[in-house]
C-alpha positions in Angstrom: 225.3 82.6 4.5 222.7 83.1 7.3 223.4 81.1 10.5 220.4 80.8 12.8 222.8 79.8 15.7 224.4 83.3 15.7 221.3 85.3 15.2 220.6 86.2 18.8 222.1 88.9 21.0 220.8 89.3 24.5 221.1 93.0 25.4 220.7 92.1 29.1 223.8 89.8 29.0 226.2 92.3 27.5 229.3 93.0 29.5 232.0 95.7 29.3 234.9 94.5 27.2 232.7 92.2 25.1 232.8 92.3 21.3 230.0 91.3 18.9 231.2 90.1 15.5 229.9 91.6 12.4 228.6 88.2 11.4 226.5 88.0 14.6 225.2 91.5 14.1 224.4 90.8 10.5 222.4 87.7 11.4 220.6 89.4 14.2 219.6 92.2 11.8 218.3 89.6 9.3 216.0 88.1 12.0 214.7 91.5 13.0 214.3 93.0 9.5 213.8 90.2 6.9 212.1 92.5 4.5 215.0 95.0 4.5 217.4 92.1 4.1 215.4 90.7 1.1 215.4 94.2 -0.5 219.2 94.4 -0.1 219.6 91.0 -1.7 217.5 92.1 -4.6 219.4 95.4 -4.9 222.9 93.9 -4.6 222.4 90.5 -6.2 223.7 88.3 -3.4 224.4 88.3 0.4 228.1 88.8 0.1 227.7 92.1 -1.9 224.9 93.2 0.3 227.0 92.6 3.4 229.9 94.6 1.9 227.6 97.5 1.1 225.5 97.5 4.2 227.5 96.0 7.1 228.5 99.4 8.6 224.8 100.5 8.6 223.8 97.2 10.2 226.4 97.6 13.0 225.2 101.0 13.9 221.5 99.9 13.8 222.1 96.9 15.9 224.2 98.9 18.4 221.3 101.4 18.7 218.8 98.5 19.2 220.9 97.1 22.0 221.2 100.5 23.7 217.4 100.9 23.4 216.7 97.4 24.7 218.9 98.0 27.7 217.2 101.2 28.5 213.8 99.5 28.2 215.0 96.9 30.7 216.3 99.7 32.9 219.8 98.2 32.9 222.9 100.3 33.4 224.0 102.1 30.3 226.9 100.7 28.3 229.0 102.6 25.8 229.4 100.9 22.5 231.2 101.8 19.3 231.5 100.1 15.9 235.0 99.6 14.7 236.8 97.0 12.7 233.6 95.4 11.5 232.2 94.6 15.0 230.3 96.2 17.9 232.6 96.8 20.9 231.2 97.2 24.4 233.7 99.5 25.9 235.4 99.1 29.3 235.1 102.0 31.6 238.6 103.3 30.7 237.8 103.0 26.9 234.4 104.6 27.4 236.0 107.6 29.2 238.5 108.2 26.4 235.9 107.6 23.7 233.2 109.8 25.2 235.7 112.6 25.9 236.7 112.5 22.2 233.1 112.5 21.1 232.4 115.5 23.4 235.4 117.5 22.0 234.3 116.6 18.5 230.9 117.9 19.3 232.4 121.2 20.6 234.5 121.6 17.4 231.4 120.9 15.3 229.4 123.5 17.2 232.2 126.1 16.8 232.4 125.4 13.0 228.6 125.6 12.6 228.4 128.8 14.6 231.1 130.5 12.5 229.2 129.4 9.4 225.9 130.7 10.8 227.5 134.1 11.1 229.6 134.1 7.9 227.7 131.9 5.4 224.2 133.4 5.6 223.6 136.5 3.5 221.2 138.5 5.7 220.3 140.8 2.8 218.6 137.8 1.1 216.2 137.3 4.1 213.0 139.0 4.7 212.6 141.1 7.9 211.0 138.3 9.9 213.7 135.8 8.9 216.3 138.4 9.6 215.1 138.6 13.2 215.0 134.8 13.5 218.5 134.6 12.1 219.7 137.3 14.6 218.1 135.4 17.5 219.8 132.2 16.4 223.2 134.0 16.3 222.5 135.5 19.7 221.5 132.2 21.2 224.6 130.5 19.8 226.9 133.4 20.8 225.7 132.9 24.4 226.5 129.2 24.2 229.9 129.9 22.6 230.7 132.4 25.3 229.8 130.0 28.1 231.9 127.3 26.5 234.9 129.6 26.1 234.6 130.9 29.6 234.4 127.4 31.1 237.3 126.2 29.1 239.5 129.2 30.2 238.4 128.6 33.9 239.3 124.9 33.6 242.7 125.8 32.3 243.3 128.2 35.2 242.2 125.5 37.7 244.5 123.0 36.1 247.4 125.4 36.0 247.1 125.9 39.8 246.5 122.2 40.5 243.1 122.9 41.9 240.3 120.4 41.7 237.8 120.6 38.8 234.2 121.2 39.9 232.0 118.1 39.8 228.8 118.5 37.9 225.9 116.2 38.7 224.2 114.9 35.5 
């Protein structure tokens, strides 16, 4: 059941290593979006069933709100993930590992999508204008893929010879 005492999360007070329970995130969401909550109750019949069906969505939404609120307050960025039914504010070590994994996942997703862009589209089914656009998309992504491949190979060479990796300013 809804508990007004656990319906508040202060984005400014979040700290690395902190965890926000699913219950707290759920209650915070209810305060922010009561109409959505009511629709879910109507759809699922009761709060318990609604929570089972919607908690993962609520955790991601609340996490995004907290990130947005911290940005609006011009506070340092925190890395958060949603696992085990709660929102975790990651420590620096956890954030480094998590973001590295996310980056590698993004690279793998890019590589798969690029291969599909080349292989899965039947160019003969496109008109001449769309064929040119498709070819431009392939060329653009080929350039990105080549840059990624070259940089990964260069990184391996540097690591093999125990040389420092270049630092890139964001």
